[in-house]
C-alpha distance (Angstrom), angle and dihedral (degrees) to the residues before:
residue distance angle dihedral
X1 . . .
X2 3.78 . .
X3 3.77 128.2 .
X4 3.78 123.6 -128.6
X5 3.79 125.9 -148.9
X6 3.81 92.5 -85.6
X7 3.84 88.3 58.1
X8 3.81 90.7 -121.0
X9 3.80 113.4 136.0
X10 3.79 116.3 -112.7
X11 3.78 130.8 -175.2
X12 3.76 121.6 -109.0
X13 3.78 94.4 -126.2
X14 3.80 113.4 -144.8
X15 3.83 91.9 3.9
X16 3.81 88.4 -87.6
X17 3.78 109.2 -179.2
X18 3.82 93.7 0.7
X19 3.81 112.1 132.9
X20 3.80 109.5 -141.9
X21 3.82 102.8 167.8
X22 3.79 146.0 -6.5
X23 3.79 122.5 -100.3
X24 3.78 135.5 -175.1
X25 3.79 94.1 -170.3
X26 3.79 107.2 77.6
X27 3.79 135.7 7.3
X28 3.80 128.0 -166.3
X29 3.78 124.0 -164.7
X30 3.77 99.3 -167.6
X31 3.79 98.5 -176.4
X32 3.80 92.2 54.5
X33 3.79 97.9 34.9
X34 3.81 94.4 -121.1
X35 3.82 125.7 149.6
X36 3.81 120.1 -168.3
X37 3.81 130.2 -169.0
X38 3.81 111.5 -164.0
X39 3.81 90.6 -31.5
X40 3.82 96.4 -43.7
X41 3.79 120.7 114.0
X42 3.80 111.0 -122.1
X43 3.80 90.7 -126.1
X44 3.81 90.8 58.8
X45 3.80 91.4 51.0
X46 3.81 92.5 47.5
X47 3.81 90.6 52.4
X48 3.79 98.9 41.1
X49 3.80 113.1 17.3
X50 3.80 140.1 61.2
X51 3.78 131.5 -133.2
X52 3.81 90.7 -104.8
X53 3.79 93.0 52.4
X54 3.80 91.5 44.0
X55 3.80 88.4 51.7
X56 3.80 90.7 53.9
X57 3.80 88.7 49.6
X58 3.80 93.8 50.9
X59 3.80 93.7 46.8
X60 3.81 98.2 41.7
X61 3.78 105.6 28.2
X62 3.80 95.4 -121.9
X63 3.78 141.9 56.1
X64 3.83 116.7 -90.6
X65 3.77 127.4 -115.6
X66 3.81 117.0 -122.5
X67 3.81 96.2 -90.3
X68 3.81 93.2 45.6
X69 3.78 90.9 49.3
X70 3.80 93.6 51.9
X71 3.81 90.4 48.8
X72 3.79 91.0 47.9
X73 3.82 93.1 51.0
X74 3.80 90.3 47.1
X75 3.81 90.2 53.2
X76 3.80 91.8 49.8
X77 3.80 90.3 50.6
X78 3.80 91.6 47.9
X79 3.81 92.2 56.5
X80 3.81 96.7 47.8
X81 3.79 93.4 95.4
X82 3.80 113.3 84.4
X83 3.82 126.0 -153.7
X84 3.80 114.1 -81.1
X85 3.80 89.7 -128.5
X86 3.80 89.9 65.2
X87 3.79 92.1 48.6
X88 3.81 88.6 51.0
X89 3.80 89.7 51.5
X90 3.81 88.9 55.6
X91 3.78 90.2 56.7
X92 3.80 92.6 61.5
X93 3.79 98.2 44.4
X94 3.82 118.6 106.2
X95 3.80 108.4 -91.5
X96 3.79 88.0 -133.6
X97 3.81 93.4 62.0
X98 3.79 113.4 120.7
X99 3.82 112.3 -110.2
X100 3.82 91.7 -124.4
X101 3.80 91.6 56.1
X102 3.80 89.4 47.8
X103 3.79 92.6 47.8
X104 3.79 92.4 49.2
X105 3.79 92.2 52.8
X106 3.81 93.0 47.0
X107 3.81 94.5 49.2
X108 3.78 88.5 52.8
X109 3.82 89.4 50.6
X110 3.81 91.5 54.1
X111 3.80 89.0 70.6
X112 3.79 90.2 67.0
X113 3.81 91.4 57.5
X114 3.81 95.4 49.5
X115 3.81 109.9 93.0
X116 3.82 89.2 -164.7
X117 3.79 95.6 49.7
X118 3.84 92.0 122.0
X119 3.79 94.2 43.7
X120 3.80 103.7 107.3
X121 3.80 97.4 -176.4
X122 3.78 116.9 124.9
X123 3.85 94.4 -112.9
X124 3.80 90.4 51.7
X125 3.79 91.0 50.7
X126 3.80 91.5 49.8
X127 3.81 88.6 51.6
X128 3.82 89.8 50.7
X129 3.80 88.4 51.9
X130 3.81 91.5 53.0
X131 3.80 90.7 49.7
X132 3.79 91.9 50.5
X133 3.81 96.2 45.2
X134 3.80 90.9 50.3
X135 3.80 99.9 39.9
X136 3.80 98.0 47.7
X137 3.84 97.7 72.3
X138 3.82 89.5 44.4
X139 3.80 90.9 54.5
X140 3.81 94.4 46.1
X141 3.81 92.3 48.5
X142 3.80 93.6 44.4
X143 3.79 92.5 53.3
X144 3.81 92.3 47.3
X145 3.80 90.3 55.7
X146 3.81 97.6 40.3
X147 3.80 93.8 50.5
X148 3.81 88.2 52.2
X149 3.80 93.2 51.5
X150 3.80 95.6 -102.8
X151 3.78 132.0 122.8
X152 3.81 117.9 -107.6
X153 3.79 115.4 -102.0
X154 3.80 116.3 -126.2
X155 3.82 116.0 -122.5
X156 3.80 118.2 -93.1
X157 3.80 106.7 -137.8
X158 3.79 91.7 -164.2
X159 3.81 88.4 70.0
X160 3.79 128.9 76.2
X161 3.80 123.1 -112.3
X162 3.82 96.8 -89.9
X163 3.80 96.6 38.8
X164 3.80 92.2 47.9
X165 3.80 91.2 52.2
X166 3.80 91.8 53.5
X167 3.80 89.5 45.5
X168 3.81 92.1 52.6
X169 3.82 89.9 49.4
X170 3.79 96.1 52.3
X171 3.80 108.1 16.0
X172 3.80 89.0 -124.5
X173 3.79 129.2 99.4
X174 3.82 106.7 -107.3
X175 3.78 125.8 -122.3
X176 3.83 106.3 -88.7
X177 3.81 91.4 -124.2
X178 3.80 92.1 52.2
X179 3.81 90.8 48.2
X180 3.80 89.4 51.1
X181 3.80 91.4 48.7
X182 3.81 90.8 52.2
X183 3.81 89.6 47.5
X184 3.81 88.2 56.3
X185 3.82 90.2 49.6
X186 3.81 90.5 52.1
X187 3.81 91.1 51.3
X188 3.81 91.0 49.9
X189 3.81 92.8 51.1
X190 3.82 97.9 39.6
X191 3.80 95.5 101.9
X192 3.78 142.3 -9.3
X193 3.80 107.6 178.7
X194 3.83 118.3 -111.0
X195 3.80 99.9 -5.8
X196 3.81 118.2 153.6
X197 3.81 97.4 -86.2
X198 3.81 95.1 42.5
X199 3.79 91.6 48.2
X200 3.80 87.6 50.1
X201 3.81 91.0 52.2
X202 3.80 92.1 48.8
X203 3.79 92.1 46.3
X204 3.81 91.0 54.1
X205 3.82 91.1 44.2
X206 3.80 89.5 52.7
X207 3.82 88.3 66.9
X208 3.85 87.4 59.2
X209 3.77 91.2 -110.5
X210 3.82 113.7 152.7
X211 3.79 123.6 -95.3
X212 3.81 95.5 -101.6
X213 3.81 90.4 58.3
X214 3.80 92.1 48.5
X215 3.80 93.2 49.0
X216 3.80 93.1 44.9
X217 3.80 88.3 56.4
X218 3.80 90.8 46.9
X219 3.80 90.7 55.3
X220 3.79 88.6 54.2
X221 3.80 90.4 54.7
X222 3.80 93.1 45.3
X223 3.79 95.1 55.7
X224 3.82 93.5 67.0
X225 3.81 115.3 106.4
X226 3.79 91.4 -124.2
X227 3.81 89.6 60.0
X228 3.81 127.2 25.5
X229 3.78 93.7 -15.8
X230 3.81 90.1 67.2
X231 3.80 91.9 86.1
X232 3.80 90.3 61.5
X233 3.79 89.6 51.0
X234 3.80 91.1 51.0
X235 3.81 91.0 55.2
X236 3.77 91.8 47.9
X237 3.82 88.0 50.2
X238 3.81 90.5 53.0
X239 3.79 91.3 49.0
X240 3.81 91.5 47.9
X241 3.82 92.7 51.9
X242 3.79 91.9 44.7
X243 3.81 101.9 -172.7
X244 3.79 139.5 37.5
X245 3.81 93.4 -119.1
X246 3.82 90.1 60.4
X247 3.81 94.9 53.1
X248 3.81 99.9 87.8
X249 3.80 96.8 54.6
X250 3.80 92.5 42.2
X251 3.80 94.3 51.0
X252 3.79 94.1 44.1
X253 3.79 91.7 51.0
X254 3.80 92.1 49.5
X255 3.77 94.2 48.7
X256 3.81 92.3 44.8
X257 3.81 88.0 55.0
X258 3.81 90.4 52.3
X259 3.81 93.9 -110.8
X260 3.79 126.2 143.0
X261 3.77 124.2 -112.9
X262 3.79 106.4 -132.3
X263 3.79 112.8 -125.9
X264 3.80 93.9 29.9
X265 3.79 125.5 103.8
X266 3.78 132.1 18.3
X267 3.79 136.7 -141.0
X268 3.80 93.1 -131.3
X269 3.80 112.2 22.2
X270 3.80 118.7 80.4
X271 3.77 92.2 -178.3
X272 3.79 134.5 25.0
X273 3.79 115.4 -24.8
X274 3.84 100.8 -123.9
X275 3.80 90.4 -141.5
X276 3.80 91.9 55.4
X277 3.80 90.5 53.8
X278 3.80 91.0 56.8
X279 3.80 94.1 42.7
X280 3.81 91.8 50.3
X281 3.80 88.5 59.5
X282 3.81 91.6 46.7
X283 3.80 91.0 50.1
X284 3.78 91.9 52.8
X285 3.81 92.7 45.6
X286 3.80 93.1 48.6
X287 3.77 90.3 47.9
X288 3.78 91.7 59.1
X289 3.82 91.1 44.3
X290 3.81 93.9 51.0
X291 3.79 97.6 33.8
X292 3.82 91.3 -122.7
X293 3.78 100.4 112.9
X294 3.80 93.4 151.8
X295 3.80 94.1 83.7
X296 3.78 92.9 58.4
X297 3.80 92.1 42.0
X298 3.81 91.0 51.4
X299 3.80 93.1 47.0
X300 3.78 91.2 48.7
X301 3.80 91.8 48.9
X302 3.82 91.9 48.4
X303 3.79 88.6 53.8
X304 3.81 93.5 48.6
X305 3.80 96.0 45.2
X306 3.79 93.7 44.6
X307 3.77 92.1 50.5
X308 3.80 92.2 48.6
X309 3.80 95.0 46.5
X310 3.80 94.9 41.4
X311 3.79 91.1 53.3
X312 3.81 91.5 45.9
X313 3.81 92.2 50.7
X314 3.80 101.3 37.5
X315 3.79 106.3 15.6
X316 3.82 89.4 -124.3
X317 3.77 135.6 113.9
X318 3.78 121.7 -117.7
X319 3.79 126.9 -172.3
X320 3.81 136.0 -162.9
X321 3.78 118.4 -98.0
X322 3.79 130.4 -147.0
X323 3.81 93.0 -80.2
X324 3.81 97.8 59.4
X325 3.79 94.8 74.2
X326 3.80 102.5 19.3
X327 3.81 88.0 71.3
X328 3.80 94.5 60.7
X329 3.81 91.0 40.0
X330 3.80 93.5 56.8
X331 3.81 92.3 41.0
X332 3.79 91.2 54.3
X333 3.81 89.3 50.7
X334 3.80 87.9 60.5
X335 3.80 94.6 -109.0
X336 3.82 115.7 149.3
X337 3.80 114.3 -110.9
X338 3.79 95.5 -119.6
X339 3.82 88.3 54.3
X340 3.81 93.0 61.6
X341 3.80 93.7 88.9
X342 3.82 93.3 44.2
X343 3.83 87.5 53.2
X344 3.81 86.5 53.1
X345 3.82 87.1 53.6
X346 3.82 91.1 48.8
X347 3.79 87.4 59.1
X348 3.82 100.7 36.2
X349 3.80 92.9 50.4
X350 3.81 91.4 89.2
X351 3.79 91.3 50.0
X352 3.80 92.4 50.9
X353 3.79 91.5 48.2
X354 3.80 92.8 47.9
X355 3.80 90.5 51.5
X356 3.80 92.7 47.4
X357 3.80 89.3 52.9
X358 3.80 91.4 47.3
X359 3.80 90.8 48.6
X360 3.79 91.4 51.2
X361 3.81 96.9 43.1
X362 3.81 105.5 27.3
X363 3.81 110.0 159.7
X364 3.77 95.2 -134.0
X365 3.79 92.8 42.9
X366 3.83 113.0 33.3
X367 3.79 92.0 175.8
X368 3.81 106.6 42.3
X369 3.77 120.1 -131.5
X370 3.77 111.9 -124.1
X371 3.81 112.5 -107.1
X372 3.79 108.0 -109.3
X373 3.82 115.7 161.7
X374 3.78 119.3 -172.4
X375 3.80 126.8 -117.5
X376 3.79 133.8 -165.0
X377 3.80 113.7 -121.6
X378 3.82 108.9 -132.5
X379 3.80 99.6 171.9
X380 3.82 129.2 103.3
X381 3.82 117.5 -46.8
X382 3.79 121.8 -166.7
X383 3.78 100.2 172.6
X384 3.78 130.5 -81.0
X385 3.80 92.6 -51.3
X386 3.78 92.1 55.3
X387 3.81 127.4 -133.6
X388 3.79 121.3 -31.4
X389 3.79 110.0 -90.8
X390 3.81 112.3 -139.1
X391 3.80 121.2 -163.7
X392 3.80 113.1 -108.4
X393 3.83 93.9 -108.0
X394 3.82 91.5 53.8
X395 3.79 95.8 55.2
X396 3.79 116.7 99.6
């Protein structure tokens, strides 16, 4: 608990600002707008790295040498194929099922096909991570095609992680620039410290449950509209507004009614979200490439109007978060709106796996303590003996 100025105890709602564990994976400096993966600034990785290399970094704590990197990429390619039984299960699911619900069920099913699922050694957990990172895009792409009456496309191991995902979605090799843009998106979304889904994964891992269970729970947390599902809501907002010249009135009406503007504000950053800055540039670039510049123009105008109105009403600054521009980026890549959050999961899978491994093998805590926060009971209290229990026939 924290104390306010009146000395009355108040709850720290949502555990905001409460430190629950140490991590060497990801650091966020919210006041400065800095995001760090294993010591590397996110902007450096976006300029110089790839999703595969960033994944190696997150899992291993360092960048690979050339031989290690080739072996790592080969392992990722090897695990892209998913069991036929899971593909068959996709064929009998309702076509109306949300892709996040489908993905969650399939990730849980993967545990049954892993002969080392109960092996809790570090090498076995790293192998599980490789399976999950590689299988997730295959599952998302397979469901997108099956629900649209098409056959799944087998992975192309000559393509990188991002390019192969786009290929499996469409059956066509993507434009190299689009594949590179998606690769950048995957790097940006790969981890973000103890966000809701990562905390969920670590909490499940603290019970000594296996990695598949932890990640399945994380997917459940990610699908909420206040977390990963926010990017879907941003796209629906853009479609509802329809044109840049309608943005000002729409935003002002929403804020006057006390409603939130999806894609604006963040729990951690007190200045620009560094990921949003990169995605804003991608959105503009993709707009010119596709000829659909309106989505970037609308997103930019929503940001500007919201910031102006928010400051006028509350005297505070507000900044766009990662979802504001990722929505238009994915839309301009031809990705269906309800796949935006699954694409988030495709990227964040490595972060979840890295955190599960850290939770299981933390240096200062070899055997993790199960997460068990306290809560204040505020229900009825009838003394130590409890309330009087009346037989069913005596209750009126």
